[in-house]
N, C-alpha and C positions, 0 to 999 in steps of 0.2 A: 504494500500500500504506500504510495508516494507521499512525501511530506506535504502538508498543506497548512495554510493560515486558518486558524480557528476564528469563529465570530467573537465579537466583543473586544477584548484587549489586543487582538491580533497576535496571539501566541502561536508558535509553531508546534506541530504534533504529528504523530503517525509516521515516524521515521522508518525506513526499511533498515534491517539489521546492517550495521556498519556504514550507514549512509552519513556522509559529511563528517564534520567534527562535532558530533551531536552533543558532546560535553560542553563545548563553548556555547552552542545554541541554547541548550537547556539552562545554563547559568544566566545568559542574557534574559531569557524569558522569566526566570525566577526573580531577577532584579526588577523586571517590569511589573510583576505581580506585587512585589514588596512595595514599590513606589505608588502603585495605583489603587491598592485596596485601602480604603480610608485615607486618601492622600492628604498630607499637610505640607504646606510650603511656608518658609520664613517670610517671604515678601514677593510681590510682583512688580515693585517699582524700584527697589534698591539695586544698584549695579552689583553684579556678581564680584566678590572679592577674588583676587588671584588664587588664593588658597581657601578652600572651604573647611568646614568641620566635619568630622566623621558622621555619616548618616544624614547630612544636611540636604534638604530639597528646597529649591526656590524656583520661581518662575522668572525667566529672562524678561526684562522690561520690553514693552512693545516698541520702544524707541531705540532699542539696541540694533547695531548694524548687522549682527549675525545671530542666528538662532532665536530671533524675537518670538516671544510668547511660548517658547518651549519650556518643558519641565527640565530643570538642571539638577542632576544628582551628583554629589561629591562622593566618588567611588573610585574604582580602579579602571583604567583603560585596558584595552586588549593587550597592551604591552606589560601590564601589571603595575604601572605607576599610578599614584593617586592623581585624579584629574576630574574635571567636570564631564559628565556623560549626559547627553541631551535626548529627550523624548519629544518628538514633534506632537503637539496636541491634536486630538480628534474632536469633532463636533459632539458636544454634550458632556465632555469630561467635567467633573466637579472637584474643586480643591478648596480646602480650608486655608485661609491666609492668616498667619499668626499675627502679623503687625497691624492688621485691620480688624481682626476678630470677626471675620465673616467668610461665608462661602461664595465662591465665584464659579461661573460655568463658561466653558468655551463655546461661544455662539457667533456664527458668521464671521469668523476670523479674529475674534478678540475675546478677552476674559471680561465678563460682566458680572455685576453683583446679582446674587439670587435674592429676590425680594423676601424680606422678613415681615412677619405679622406686625402691622401697625407702622411700618417704616416704608416710605415711598421714595424711590430714587428721583432726584432732580437733575434734569439735563438742561443746560443753558444753550439756547440757540442764538448765535451772534450773526449769522448770515441772513440775507433777505429772503431766502427760500430754503425749504427743508422738505424732503420727501420721507414719509414715515418708513422706519426700518425696524427689524426685529428687536434691536436693543432698546427701542422706545417702549416696548410692551410693559405696562404697569407703572410707567414713569409719569412725572409731571414735566412737561416741556415748557420752559420759561423763555419768552422772547424778551430781550433786554435792550434792544437798540432803539434809536430814534427814527429809523426808517421803517417803512411798512414791511411786513413779513408775511409770506404765504406758506402755509403748511399743507402739503399735498398728500392725499390718501391714494396710494398706488393701487393698481389692479391686482387681483389675487394671483394672476399669472406671474407677476413680478415679485411680490412679497406675499407669501401665504400665511397671513395671520389666522389663528384659530377663532372659531365662533366664540363670542363672549370676550374677545380681546378688549382691554380697556386702556386708554391713553388719555391723560389730562393735559390741557394747554392753559397757560396763564400768561396774560400780557403784562409784563412787569415794566417794560419801557414805554416810551411815548408813541413809538411806531405801531400803527394799526396792525393787529394780527388777524389774518384771514385764513380760514380752513376751506380747502377746495378739494373736491373729488376729481380724480383723473378721469379721462375718457373711459367709459364702460363701468364706472363706479357710481353708485347712487348715494346721496347724502340726504337723510330724512325723506327718502322716496323720490328725490329729484336727481335724475341722471346728470352727472357732471356738475352738480350744484355746488354752491359756495356761500359762505356767510362770514361776516367779520365779528370779532368779539366787541363787547360794548365798552371799549375804552381801557385806559390804564388800570391795572389791578383787577380786571375782570378775568373770568376763567370759564372753561367749558370742558365737558367730558365727552370723549369719543368712544363709541362701543360698536363692535362688529356684530351684526345680528343675522347676517346671511352672506351667501357668496356675492362678493362685490356690493354689499349693502351695509351702510353704516348709519348710526344715529348720533347726532350731536345735541346735547342739552346743556344749558347754562346761561350765562350772561351774554346774550347775543343782541346785535343791533336790530334784528328783525328775523323774518322767516328765511329759510334757505331758498335761494333762487338760482 
């Protein structure tokens, strides 16, 4: 039976007798299991030190030039010397971050906080346009600038939010915040509809109720049109 990659953690198994250097492969897989079962990392923002501590696991900062977002394990290299060993993250991996005391999940190419009961993530929008993305789920989007801002709801074919997805929007700055449905998307039953928030410090909640169908409720200047 030829070797194959198993589902889940991507471990190798079902070697033929004498196949490859199975001892090395098995050791690498056991290290992978050790790191990914109940994973804990010291930080996801601190630069890796040249020399780690025994058993240390960290996440390489997203701004790093190499191995960005990878799990870094201070262990032995194939040559037997102590070194950082990197595990590229896979969609859905979850890790506890010690210096933030929170869990994060690898989603759409980045590590994002997992919502905690009673705690809502705040994302600041500084550009004049923003298309909703998966990391916005469950967040409050704050528009902070003095220029008008348009927040666009993308079609399901582009970003597939689950039914019941909830995203809040607050206009903190003086620039008028408008929520607009992209072509093929309905907002309060209006295909391609849009509506502005009712001035500074007003807010509204967006909820997906069906395929390419969203509801907006809150402090609005009027009906969706």
